[in-house]
N, CA, C and O atoms as a GROMACS GRO file, in nm:
protein
  560
    1MET      N    1   1.857   0.474  -0.279
    1MET     CA    2   1.816   0.590  -0.344
    1MET      C    3   1.803   0.637  -0.527
    1MET      O    4   1.911   0.642  -0.586
    2TYR      N    5   1.721   0.658  -0.580
    2TYR     CA    6   1.748   0.710  -0.729
    2TYR      C    7   1.682   0.852  -0.723
    2TYR      O    8   1.580   0.901  -0.672
    3SER      N    9   1.773   0.890  -0.789
    3SER     CA   10   1.756   1.040  -0.814
    3SER      C   11   1.745   1.106  -0.965
    3SER      O   12   1.843   1.079  -1.034
    4THR      N   13   1.666   1.170  -1.015
    4THR     CA   14   1.657   1.250  -1.147
    4THR      C   15   1.660   1.415  -1.092
    4THR      O   16   1.647   1.461  -0.979
    5GLU      N   17   1.683   1.482  -1.229
    5GLU     CA   18   1.661   1.656  -1.157
    5GLU      C   19   1.513   1.623  -1.132
    5GLU      O   20   1.477   1.674  -1.026
    6LYS      N   21   1.420   1.558  -1.189
    6LYS     CA   22   1.304   1.611  -1.110
    6LYS      C   23   1.250   1.528  -0.991
    6LYS      O   24   1.175   1.580  -0.908
    7GLU      N   25   1.291   1.396  -0.984
    7GLU     CA   26   1.228   1.341  -0.858
    7GLU      C   27   1.335   1.294  -0.804
    7GLU      O   28   1.442   1.284  -0.864
    8THR      N   29   1.314   1.257  -0.677
    8THR     CA   30   1.407   1.142  -0.618
    8THR      C   31   1.308   1.023  -0.526
    8THR      O   32   1.213   1.034  -0.448
    9LEU      N   33   1.378   0.920  -0.575
    9LEU     CA   34   1.289   0.785  -0.514
    9LEU      C   35   1.389   0.717  -0.402
    9LEU      O   36   1.506   0.682  -0.414
   10HIS      N   37   1.298   0.710  -0.287
   10HIS     CA   38   1.367   0.626  -0.160
   10HIS      C   39   1.275   0.532  -0.151
   10HIS      O   40   1.154   0.550  -0.145
   11PHE      N   41   1.354   0.391  -0.150
   11PHE     CA   42   1.299   0.274  -0.166
   11PHE      C   43   1.341   0.170  -0.074
   11PHE      O   44   1.456   0.128  -0.087
   12TYR      N   45   1.271   0.124   0.013
   12TYR     CA   46   1.310   0.036   0.138
   12TYR      C   47   1.227  -0.119   0.135
   12TYR      O   48   1.106  -0.136   0.153
   13THR      N   49   1.328  -0.220   0.106
   13THR     CA   50   1.251  -0.359   0.127
   13THR      C   51   1.176  -0.380   0.271
   13THR      O   52   1.172  -0.291   0.355
   14LYS      N   53   1.131  -0.477   0.284
   14LYS     CA   54   1.106  -0.515   0.417
   14LYS      C   55   1.217  -0.553   0.518
   14LYS      O   56   1.207  -0.518   0.635
   15VAL      N   57   1.307  -0.612   0.482
   15VAL     CA   58   1.453  -0.634   0.550
   15VAL      C   59   1.504  -0.497   0.627
   15VAL      O   60   1.550  -0.482   0.740
   16GLU      N   61   1.472  -0.387   0.503
   16GLU     CA   62   1.536  -0.276   0.552
   16GLU      C   63   1.441  -0.179   0.644
   16GLU      O   64   1.464  -0.065   0.683
   17LEU      N   65   1.335  -0.258   0.665
   17LEU     CA   66   1.238  -0.171   0.744
   17LEU      C   67   1.210  -0.231   0.886
   17LEU      O   68   1.120  -0.187   0.958
   18ILE      N   69   1.303  -0.350   0.927
   18ILE     CA   70   1.333  -0.381   1.041
   18ILE      C   71   1.358  -0.294   1.138
   18ILE      O   72   1.447  -0.213   1.111
   19GLY      N   73   1.299  -0.282   1.263
   19GLY     CA   74   1.355  -0.192   1.371
   19GLY      C   75   1.275  -0.034   1.379
   19GLY      O   76   1.301   0.052   1.462
   20TYR      N   77   1.192  -0.027   1.289
   20TYR     CA   78   1.136   0.080   1.270
   20TYR      C   79   0.986   0.059   1.324
   20TYR      O   80   0.887   0.018   1.263
   21ASN      N   81   1.000   0.099   1.455
   21ASN     CA   82   0.846   0.056   1.486
   21ASN      C   83   0.713   0.124   1.474
   21ASN      O   84   0.602   0.080   1.504
   22HIS      N   85   0.744   0.228   1.430
   22HIS     CA   86   0.596   0.292   1.365
   22HIS      C   87   0.555   0.256   1.230
   22HIS      O   88   0.474   0.325   1.168
   23PHE      N   89   0.611   0.141   1.176
   23PHE     CA   90   0.560   0.081   1.051
   23PHE      C   91   0.440  -0.026   1.053
   23PHE      O   92   0.464  -0.103   1.146
   24PRO      N   93   0.346  -0.055   1.003
   24PRO     CA   94   0.287  -0.162   1.066
   24PRO      C   95   0.344  -0.291   1.061
   24PRO      O   96   0.436  -0.318   0.983
   25GLN      N   97   0.292  -0.375   1.142
   25GLN     CA   98   0.349  -0.499   1.207
   25GLN      C   99   0.242  -0.621   1.148
   25GLN      O  100   0.121  -0.609   1.167
   26PRO      N  101   0.293  -0.729   1.081
   26PRO     CA  102   0.427  -0.740   1.011
   26PRO      C  103   0.430  -0.648   0.900
   26PRO      O  104   0.331  -0.594   0.849
   27LEU      N  105   0.577  -0.630   0.857
   27LEU     CA  106   0.616  -0.501   0.759
   27LEU      C  107   0.564  -0.565   0.648
   27LEU      O  108   0.552  -0.687   0.631
   28PRO      N  109   0.528  -0.449   0.551
   28PRO     CA  110   0.488  -0.447   0.418
   28PRO      C  111   0.621  -0.474   0.362
   28PRO      O  112   0.730  -0.443   0.409
   29ASP      N  113   0.589  -0.546   0.237
   29ASP     CA  114   0.702  -0.587   0.137
   29ASP      C  115   0.782  -0.489   0.127
   29ASP      O  116   0.902  -0.516   0.130
   30ALA      N  117   0.745  -0.365   0.116
   30ALA     CA  118   0.819  -0.223   0.066
   30ALA      C  119   0.797  -0.118   0.102
   30ALA      O  120   0.677  -0.104   0.127
   31TYR      N  121   0.873  -0.006   0.122
   31TYR     CA  122   0.801   0.108   0.119
   31TYR      C  123   0.858   0.212   0.078
   31TYR      O  124   0.973   0.215   0.121
   32PHE      N  125   0.834   0.301   0.014
   32PHE     CA  126   0.893   0.395  -0.088
   32PHE      C  127   0.828   0.544  -0.072
   32PHE      O  128   0.720   0.572  -0.020
   33ALA      N  129   0.905   0.615  -0.119
   33ALA     CA  130   0.874   0.751  -0.093
   33ALA      C  131   0.946   0.866  -0.223
   33ALA      O  132   1.064   0.884  -0.252
   34VAL      N  133   0.824   0.927  -0.281
   34VAL     CA  134   0.917   1.000  -0.417
   34VAL      C  135   0.884   1.152  -0.374
   34VAL      O  136   0.780   1.193  -0.323
   35ARG      N  137   0.994   1.219  -0.406
   35ARG     CA  138   1.003   1.356  -0.361
   35ARG      C  139   1.033   1.413  -0.451
   35ARG      O  140   1.130   1.377  -0.516
   36LYS      N  141   0.938   1.556  -0.495
   36LYS     CA  142   1.000   1.641  -0.597
   36LYS      C  143   1.009   1.780  -0.547
   36LYS      O  144   0.948   1.822  -0.449
   37LYS      N  145   1.077   1.838  -0.608
   37LYS     CA  146   1.093   1.961  -0.552
   37LYS      C  147   0.974   2.046  -0.573
   37LYS      O  148   0.926   2.068  -0.684
   38GLY      N  149   0.919   2.103  -0.435
   38GLY     CA  150   0.810   2.187  -0.458
   38GLY      C  151   0.666   2.133  -0.481
   38GLY      O  152   0.566   2.198  -0.512
   39VAL      N  153   0.678   1.994  -0.458
   39VAL     CA  154   0.556   1.914  -0.426
   39VAL      C  155   0.585   1.847  -0.301
   39VAL      O  156   0.700   1.836  -0.256
   40LYS      N  157   0.446   1.787  -0.226
   40LYS     CA  158   0.469   1.711  -0.157
   40LYS      C  159   0.503   1.597  -0.188
   40LYS      O  160   0.480   1.551  -0.299
   41THR      N  161   0.572   1.522  -0.079
   41THR     CA  162   0.612   1.371  -0.122
   41THR      C  163   0.506   1.306  -0.108
   41THR      O  164   0.410   1.330  -0.036
   42ARG      N  165   0.535   1.181  -0.213
   42ARG     CA  166   0.407   1.094  -0.184
   42ARG      C  167   0.518   0.976  -0.124
   42ARG      O  168   0.637   0.955  -0.148
   43ARG      N  169   0.407   0.905  -0.026
   43ARG     CA  170   0.472   0.793   0.039
   43ARG      C  171   0.370   0.680   0.021
   43ARG      O  172   0.250   0.703   0.030
   44TYR      N  173   0.424   0.547  -0.006
   44TYR     CA  174   0.369   0.428  -0.028
   44TYR      C  175   0.417   0.315   0.046
   44TYR      O  176   0.539   0.304   0.064
   45PHE      N  177   0.318   0.210   0.103
   45PHE     CA  178   0.370   0.104   0.140
   45PHE      C  179   0.300  -0.053   0.011
   45PHE      O  180   0.186  -0.068  -0.034
   46LEU      N  181   0.406  -0.127  -0.007
   46LEU     CA  182   0.344  -0.204  -0.154
   46LEU      C  183   0.351  -0.355  -0.057
   46LEU      O  184   0.439  -0.382   0.024
   47GLU      N  185   0.249  -0.427  -0.086
   47GLU     CA  186   0.230  -0.588  -0.071
   47GLU      C  187   0.207  -0.631  -0.196
   47GLU      O  188   0.144  -0.564  -0.278
   48VAL      N  189   0.268  -0.774  -0.226
   48VAL     CA  190   0.257  -0.856  -0.334
   48VAL      C  191   0.204  -0.971  -0.286
   48VAL      O  192   0.245  -1.011  -0.177
   49PHE      N  193   0.130  -1.027  -0.338
   49PHE     CA  194   0.052  -1.138  -0.321
   49PHE      C  195   0.083  -1.241  -0.396
   49PHE      O  196   0.004  -1.241  -0.490
   50ASP      N  197   0.160  -1.332  -0.406
   50ASP     CA  198   0.186  -1.468  -0.503
   50ASP      C  199   0.110  -1.538  -0.519
   50ASP      O  200   0.082  -1.579  -0.632
   51LEU      N  201   0.053  -1.573  -0.416
   51LEU     CA  202  -0.053  -1.692  -0.389
   51LEU      C  203  -0.208  -1.638  -0.346
   51LEU      O  204  -0.221  -1.520  -0.315
   52ASN      N  205  -0.300  -1.709  -0.346
   52ASN     CA  206  -0.434  -1.695  -0.298
   52ASN      C  207  -0.446  -1.695  -0.160
   52ASN      O  208  -0.473  -1.793  -0.090
   53ILE      N  209  -0.417  -1.542  -0.110
   53ILE     CA  210  -0.432  -1.522  -0.005
   53ILE      C  211  -0.569  -1.548   0.044
   53ILE      O  212  -0.673  -1.519  -0.015
   54PRO      N  213  -0.553  -1.626   0.199
   54PRO     CA  214  -0.729  -1.649   0.246
   54PRO      C  215  -0.746  -1.505   0.297
   54PRO      O  216  -0.670  -1.420   0.344
   55ASN      N  217  -0.904  -1.514   0.263
   55ASN     CA  218  -0.976  -1.381   0.310
   55ASN      C  219  -0.935  -1.352   0.457
   55ASN      O  220  -0.879  -1.245   0.480
   56ARG      N  221  -0.956  -1.428   0.546
   56ARG     CA  222  -0.922  -1.399   0.678
   56ARG      C  223  -0.778  -1.371   0.699
   56ARG      O  224  -0.754  -1.340   0.815
   57ALA      N  225  -0.677  -1.373   0.623
   57ALA     CA  226  -0.533  -1.337   0.656
   57ALA      C  227  -0.546  -1.200   0.548
   57ALA      O  228  -0.447  -1.128   0.558
   58LEU      N  229  -0.612  -1.168   0.482
   58LEU     CA  230  -0.635  -1.032   0.412
   58LEU      C  231  -0.686  -0.942   0.495
   58LEU      O  232  -0.634  -0.832   0.518
   59LYS      N  233  -0.786  -0.983   0.543
   59LYS     CA  234  -0.842  -0.943   0.634
   59LYS      C  235  -0.780  -0.826   0.759
   59LYS      O  236  -0.795  -0.707   0.786
   60GLY      N  237  -0.716  -0.924   0.801
   60GLY     CA  238  -0.582  -0.900   0.894
   60GLY      C  239  -0.502  -0.787   0.843
   60GLY      O  240  -0.489  -0.689   0.916
   61LYS      N  241  -0.455  -0.787   0.744
   61LYS     CA  242  -0.347  -0.732   0.669
   61LYS      C  243  -0.401  -0.588   0.672
   61LYS      O  244  -0.337  -0.495   0.720
   62ILE      N  245  -0.536  -0.573   0.611
   62ILE     CA  246  -0.614  -0.466   0.609
   62ILE      C  247  -0.637  -0.358   0.736
   62ILE      O  248  -0.618  -0.236   0.737
   63ARG      N  249  -0.681  -0.441   0.837
   63ARG     CA  250  -0.680  -0.415   0.957
   63ARG      C  251  -0.572  -0.335   0.992
   63ARG      O  252  -0.577  -0.214   1.013
   64ARG      N  253  -0.463  -0.418   0.997
   64ARG     CA  254  -0.328  -0.361   1.032
   64ARG      C  255  -0.304  -0.221   1.018
   64ARG      O  256  -0.263  -0.140   1.101
   65TYR      N  257  -0.338  -0.206   0.898
   65TYR     CA  258  -0.286  -0.061   0.805
   65TYR      C  259  -0.396   0.011   0.880
   65TYR      O  260  -0.359   0.116   0.933
   66ILE      N  261  -0.524  -0.021   0.898
   66ILE     CA  262  -0.622   0.120   0.973
   66ILE      C  263  -0.566   0.123   1.086
   66ILE      O  264  -0.534   0.238   1.115
   67GLU      N  265  -0.535   0.034   1.179
   67GLU     CA  266  -0.512   0.060   1.314
   67GLU      C  267  -0.366   0.118   1.302
   67GLU      O  268  -0.338   0.183   1.402
   68SER      N  269  -0.263   0.113   1.209
   68SER     CA  270  -0.137   0.171   1.214
   68SER      C  271  -0.154   0.302   1.178
   68SER      O  272  -0.069   0.387   1.208
   69GLU      N  273  -0.273   0.334   1.106
   69GLU     CA  274  -0.303   0.505   1.065
   69GLU      C  275  -0.338   0.562   1.179
   69GLU      O  276  -0.300   0.674   1.210
   70LYS      N  277  -0.421   0.483   1.260
   70LYS     CA  278  -0.468   0.561   1.387
   70LYS      C  279  -0.372   0.549   1.499
   70LYS      O  280  -0.405   0.581   1.614
   71GLY      N  281  -0.266   0.509   1.471
   71GLY     CA  282  -0.174   0.461   1.584
   71GLY      C  283  -0.034   0.578   1.613
   71GLY      O  284  -0.035   0.696   1.650
   72GLU      N  285   0.056   0.503   1.585
   72GLU     CA  286   0.196   0.588   1.613
   72GLU      C  287   0.244   0.663   1.497
   72GLU      O  288   0.306   0.768   1.515
   73TRP      N  289   0.221   0.619   1.381
   73TRP     CA  290   0.254   0.677   1.221
   73TRP      C  291   0.270   0.830   1.244
   73TRP      O  292   0.382   0.873   1.217
   74GLU      N  293   0.193   0.907   1.281
   74GLU     CA  294   0.171   1.048   1.247
   74GLU      C  295   0.288   1.116   1.372
   74GLU      O  296   0.368   1.206   1.345
   75GLU      N  297   0.277   1.062   1.482
   75GLU     CA  298   0.349   1.129   1.612
   75GLU      C  299   0.481   1.069   1.594
   75GLU      O  300   0.566   1.148   1.638
   76GLN      N  301   0.549   0.931   1.535
   76GLN     CA  302   0.652   0.921   1.494
   76GLN      C  303   0.739   0.965   1.362
   76GLN      O  304   0.857   0.937   1.339
   77THR      N  305   0.655   1.036   1.289
   77THR     CA  306   0.699   1.064   1.150
   77THR      C  307   0.676   1.219   1.158
   77THR      O  308   0.653   1.263   1.046
   78ASN      N  309   0.674   1.320   1.257
   78ASN     CA  310   0.654   1.440   1.244
   78ASN      C  311   0.501   1.488   1.165
   78ASN      O  312   0.492   1.596   1.106
   79ASN      N  313   0.391   1.394   1.174
   79ASN     CA  314   0.278   1.430   1.116
   79ASN      C  315   0.280   1.419   0.952
   79ASN      O  316   0.209   1.489   0.880
   80THR      N  317   0.349   1.343   0.916
   80THR     CA  318   0.350   1.329   0.795
   80THR      C  319   0.220   1.229   0.770
   80THR      O  320   0.191   1.138   0.847
   81GLU      N  321   0.161   1.256   0.670
   81GLU     CA  322   0.047   1.180   0.610
   81GLU      C  323   0.066   1.002   0.588
   81GLU      O  324   0.154   0.958   0.515
   82PHE      N  325  -0.018   0.927   0.651
   82PHE     CA  326  -0.012   0.818   0.663
   82PHE      C  327   0.047   0.747   0.462
   82PHE      O  328   0.006   0.812   0.366
   83PRO      N  329   0.109   0.661   0.445
   83PRO     CA  330   0.135   0.615   0.285
   83PRO      C  331  -0.015   0.568   0.244
   83PRO      O  332  -0.107   0.542   0.320
   84ILE      N  333  -0.014   0.566   0.109
   84ILE     CA  334  -0.113   0.513   0.048
   84ILE      C  335  -0.070   0.357   0.018
   84ILE      O  336   0.046   0.336  -0.020
   85ILE      N  337  -0.157   0.253   0.034
   85ILE     CA  338  -0.117   0.126   0.015
   85ILE      C  339  -0.150   0.052  -0.130
   85ILE      O  340  -0.257   0.058  -0.190
   86LEU      N  341  -0.056  -0.005  -0.163
   86LEU     CA  342  -0.036  -0.040  -0.299
   86LEU      C  343  -0.048  -0.188  -0.315
   86LEU      O  344   0.056  -0.248  -0.287
   87LEU      N  345  -0.143  -0.258  -0.350
   87LEU     CA  346  -0.156  -0.432  -0.334
   87LEU      C  347  -0.162  -0.480  -0.459
   87LEU      O  348  -0.248  -0.428  -0.529
   88ILE      N  349  -0.082  -0.579  -0.516
   88ILE     CA  350  -0.061  -0.684  -0.629
   88ILE      C  351  -0.115  -0.799  -0.596
   88ILE      O  352  -0.059  -0.873  -0.515
   89ALA      N  353  -0.229  -0.828  -0.655
   89ALA     CA  354  -0.298  -0.981  -0.630
   89ALA      C  355  -0.259  -1.044  -0.741
   89ALA      O  356  -0.221  -0.991  -0.846
   90LYS      N  357  -0.272  -1.180  -0.711
   90LYS     CA  358  -0.224  -1.280  -0.820
   90LYS      C  359  -0.273  -1.268  -0.952
   90LYS      O  360  -0.203  -1.274  -1.053
   91ASN      N  361  -0.399  -1.249  -0.949
   91ASN     CA  362  -0.467  -1.235  -1.096
   91ASN      C  363  -0.571  -1.128  -1.053
   91ASN      O  364  -0.581  -1.086  -0.938
   92LYS      N  365  -0.667  -1.077  -1.188
   92LYS     CA  366  -0.790  -1.012  -1.186
   92LYS      C  367  -0.906  -1.089  -1.114
   92LYS      O  368  -1.002  -1.019  -1.084
   93TYR      N  369  -0.912  -1.189  -1.088
   93TYR     CA  370  -1.054  -1.252  -0.996
   93TYR      C  371  -1.016  -1.210  -0.862
   93TYR      O  372  -1.092  -1.150  -0.786
   94LYS      N  373  -0.883  -1.249  -0.834
   94LYS     CA  374  -0.824  -1.232  -0.652
   94LYS      C  375  -0.874  -1.087  -0.659
   94LYS      O  376  -0.966  -1.049  -0.586
   95GLN      N  377  -0.796  -0.982  -0.774
   95GLN     CA  378  -0.821  -0.868  -0.725
   95GLN      C  379  -0.932  -0.816  -0.695
   95GLN      O  380  -0.941  -0.736  -0.602
   96ARG      N  381  -1.065  -0.866  -0.790
   96ARG     CA  382  -1.167  -0.822  -0.751
   96ARG      C  383  -1.217  -0.862  -0.621
   96ARG      O  384  -1.275  -0.773  -0.560
   97SER      N  385  -1.208  -0.992  -0.556
   97SER     CA  386  -1.234  -1.012  -0.437
   97SER      C  387  -1.174  -0.917  -0.332
   97SER      O  388  -1.243  -0.863  -0.246
   98MET      N  389  -1.051  -0.902  -0.342
   98MET     CA  390  -1.002  -0.829  -0.283
   98MET      C  391  -1.038  -0.677  -0.246
   98MET      O  392  -1.013  -0.627  -0.136
   99ARG      N  393  -1.097  -0.615  -0.346
   99ARG     CA  394  -1.160  -0.463  -0.372
   99ARG      C  395  -1.275  -0.492  -0.248
   99ARG      O  396  -1.281  -0.417  -0.150
  100LYS      N  397  -1.349  -0.588  -0.263
  100LYS     CA  398  -1.485  -0.624  -0.190
  100LYS      C  399  -1.427  -0.635  -0.061
  100LYS      O  400  -1.492  -0.573   0.024
  101LEU      N  401  -1.350  -0.680  -0.028
  101LEU     CA  402  -1.324  -0.728   0.104
  101LEU      C  403  -1.243  -0.583   0.207
  101LEU      O  404  -1.260  -0.549   0.324
  102ILE      N  405  -1.163  -0.534   0.108
  102ILE     CA  406  -1.109  -0.412   0.143
  102ILE      C  407  -1.229  -0.300   0.196
  102ILE      O  408  -1.225  -0.247   0.307
  103GLN      N  409  -1.332  -0.278   0.100
  103GLN     CA  410  -1.453  -0.208   0.099
  103GLN      C  411  -1.503  -0.232   0.245
  103GLN      O  412  -1.512  -0.140   0.326
  104ARG      N  413  -1.535  -0.364   0.275
  104ARG     CA  414  -1.582  -0.396   0.389
  104ARG      C  415  -1.528  -0.364   0.532
  104ARG      O  416  -1.585  -0.318   0.630
  105VAL      N  417  -1.377  -0.411   0.507
  105VAL     CA  418  -1.329  -0.384   0.603
  105VAL      C  419  -1.318  -0.217   0.660
  105VAL      O  420  -1.353  -0.186   0.774
  106ARG      N  421  -1.270  -0.131   0.576
  106ARG     CA  422  -1.265  -0.010   0.576
  106ARG      C  423  -1.417   0.056   0.659
  106ARG      O  424  -1.442   0.132   0.753
  107ASP      N  425  -1.475  -0.007   0.584
  107ASP     CA  426  -1.637   0.049   0.645
  107ASP      C  427  -1.656   0.000   0.786
  107ASP      O  428  -1.720   0.066   0.867
  108GLU      N  429  -1.606  -0.102   0.814
  108GLU     CA  430  -1.605  -0.170   0.956
  108GLU      C  431  -1.511  -0.081   1.076
  108GLU      O  432  -1.526  -0.068   1.198
  109GLY      N  433  -1.429  -0.039   1.001
  109GLY     CA  434  -1.294   0.041   1.099
  109GLY      C  435  -1.338   0.196   1.063
  109GLY      O  436  -1.254   0.276   1.104
  110PHE      N  437  -1.453   0.258   0.996
  110PHE     CA  438  -1.463   0.400   0.980
  110PHE      C  439  -1.347   0.466   0.922
  110PHE      O  440  -1.307   0.574   0.967
  111SER      N  441  -1.290   0.404   0.818
  111SER     CA  442  -1.180   0.454   0.759
  111SER      C  443  -1.146   0.489   0.612
  111SER      O  444  -1.166   0.410   0.519
  112SER      N  445  -1.091   0.621   0.598
  112SER     CA  446  -1.089   0.608   0.427
  112SER      C  447  -0.960   0.601   0.343
  112SER      O  448  -0.934   0.655   0.235
  113LEU      N  449  -0.877   0.512   0.429
  113LEU     CA  450  -0.746   0.528   0.403
  113LEU      C  451  -0.740   0.458   0.254
  113LEU      O  452  -0.798   0.355   0.220
  114PRO      N  453  -0.650   0.546   0.167
  114PRO     CA  454  -0.649   0.503   0.031
  114PRO      C  455  -0.568   0.335  -0.018
  114PRO      O  456  -0.450   0.311   0.009
  115PHE      N  457  -0.644   0.253  -0.079
  115PHE     CA  458  -0.583   0.141  -0.118
  115PHE      C  459  -0.613   0.144  -0.295
  115PHE      O  460  -0.714   0.185  -0.352
  116TYR      N  461  -0.502   0.093  -0.348
  116TYR     CA  462  -0.493   0.068  -0.461
  116TYR      C  463  -0.448  -0.063  -0.500
  116TYR      O  464  -0.355  -0.123  -0.446
  117LEU      N  465  -0.526  -0.111  -0.606
  117LEU     CA  466  -0.490  -0.281  -0.661
  117LEU      C  467  -0.463  -0.263  -0.835
  117LEU      O  468  -0.508  -0.191  -0.924
  118THR      N  469  -0.372  -0.364  -0.824
  118THR     CA  470  -0.371  -0.421  -0.931
  118THR      C  471  -0.330  -0.572  -0.949
  118THR      O  472  -0.339  -0.644  -0.849
  119ASN      N  473  -0.284  -0.631  -1.073
  119ASN     CA  474  -0.247  -0.795  -1.043
  119ASN      C  475  -0.128  -0.812  -1.130
  119ASN      O  476  -0.093  -0.731  -1.216
  120LYS      N  477  -0.060  -0.938  -1.099
  120LYS     CA  478   0.052  -0.973  -1.175
  120LYS      C  479   0.021  -0.988  -1.341
  120LYS      O  480   0.096  -0.945  -1.428
  121GLU      N  481  -0.080  -1.045  -1.358
  121GLU     CA  482  -0.117  -1.073  -1.491
  121GLU      C  483  -0.114  -0.952  -1.586
  121GLU      O  484  -0.080  -0.957  -1.704
  122ALA      N  485  -0.168  -0.805  -1.497
  122ALA     CA  486  -0.201  -0.700  -1.588
  122ALA      C  487  -0.040  -0.631  -1.621
  122ALA      O  488  -0.001  -0.566  -1.717
  123ILE      N  489   0.034  -0.680  -1.487
  123ILE     CA  490   0.197  -0.607  -1.528
  123ILE      C  491   0.249  -0.694  -1.617
  123ILE      O  492   0.307  -0.629  -1.703
  124LYS      N  493   0.255  -0.801  -1.635
  124LYS     CA  494   0.318  -0.889  -1.731
  124LYS      C  495   0.280  -0.836  -1.839
  124LYS      O  496   0.372  -0.812  -1.917
  125THR      N  497   0.150  -0.803  -1.883
  125THR     CA  498   0.112  -0.782  -2.023
  125THR      C  499   0.108  -0.637  -2.044
  125THR      O  500   0.131  -0.599  -2.159
  126GLN      N  501   0.082  -0.539  -1.945
  126GLN     CA  502   0.110  -0.409  -1.976
  126GLN      C  503   0.226  -0.350  -1.950
  126GLN      O  504   0.248  -0.231  -1.974
  127GLY      N  505   0.321  -0.442  -1.893
  127GLY     CA  506   0.469  -0.351  -1.844
  127GLY      C  507   0.454  -0.270  -1.763
  127GLY      O  508   0.356  -0.196  -1.762
  128MET      N  509   0.551  -0.267  -1.671
  128MET     CA  510   0.593  -0.188  -1.569
  128MET      C  511   0.578  -0.033  -1.560
  128MET      O  512   0.550   0.022  -1.455
  129GLU      N  513   0.602   0.041  -1.692
  129GLU     CA  514   0.559   0.177  -1.702
  129GLU      C  515   0.430   0.196  -1.749
  129GLU      O  516   0.392   0.307  -1.784
  130ASN      N  517   0.349   0.081  -1.754
  130ASN     CA  518   0.182   0.115  -1.797
  130ASN      C  519   0.120   0.059  -1.679
  130ASN      O  520   0.002   0.055  -1.713
  131ILE      N  521   0.127   0.017  -1.570
  131ILE     CA  522   0.051  -0.048  -1.481
  131ILE      C  523  -0.046   0.066  -1.429
  131ILE      O  524  -0.012   0.180  -1.399
  132SER      N  525  -0.191   0.005  -1.424
  132SER     CA  526  -0.284   0.097  -1.415
  132SER      C  527  -0.314   0.048  -1.298
  132SER      O  528  -0.326  -0.075  -1.296
  133TRP      N  529  -0.335   0.122  -1.165
  133TRP     CA  530  -0.363   0.116  -1.027
  133TRP      C  531  -0.535   0.123  -1.007
  133TRP      O  532  -0.574   0.238  -1.026
  134GLU      N  533  -0.629   0.042  -0.979
  134GLU     CA  534  -0.755   0.065  -0.971
  134GLU      C  535  -0.782   0.115  -0.795
  134GLU      O  536  -0.765   0.040  -0.699
  135GLU      N  537  -0.827   0.261  -0.787
  135GLU     CA  538  -0.858   0.295  -0.670
  135GLU      C  539  -0.963   0.211  -0.572
  135GLU      O  540  -1.074   0.194  -0.624
  136VAL      N  541  -0.949   0.168  -0.465
  136VAL     CA  542  -1.039   0.105  -0.393
  136VAL      C  543  -1.169   0.193  -0.340
  136VAL      O  544  -1.173   0.233  -0.224
  137GLU      N  545  -1.286   0.224  -0.445
  137GLU     CA  546  -1.360   0.311  -0.407
  137GLU      C  547  -1.435   0.280  -0.254
  137GLU      O  548  -1.426   0.167  -0.207
  138ASP      N  549  -1.510   0.390  -0.180
  138ASP     CA  550  -1.600   0.371  -0.081
  138ASP      C  551  -1.716   0.262  -0.128
  138ASP      O  552  -1.736   0.230  -0.246
  139LYS      N  553  -1.773   0.221  -0.037
  139LYS     CA  554  -1.854   0.119  -0.116
  139LYS      C  555  -2.010   0.185  -0.130
  139LYS      O  556  -2.101   0.133  -0.195
  140TYR      N  557  -2.017   0.323  -0.047
  140TYR     CA  558  -2.115   0.416  -0.065
  140TYR      C  559  -2.141   0.526  -0.144
  140TYR      O  560  -2.247   0.588  -0.130
   0.00000   0.00000   0.00000
């Protein structure tokens, strides 16, 4: 846990999430929550893709999040909102193909679950403080 006067960060790695059944399985790389007094807590799942993940495997991961949102999350967490999903792709080309695939799978699952993308190249050039996250918009 990291805390300042303004915000508190609770950060958990995949290993620390073992045993929590309401988290999507297989587990995300990390889960974190940012709390600020007087403001709604923001929750996030983080996935980092070091390699070019095949579209079939990525499709499975996206579906897993959609199914988890419709599943046990709210009843196991006292009706807290499902976390925002942050995905880090290998490069901008994979990020573009991931965006299109996420849009398709969300449409199939009738979901508006929020996904945000960036890539490792952008993080290296812009630095951690300046990460720009691309929101995956609805296709239509």
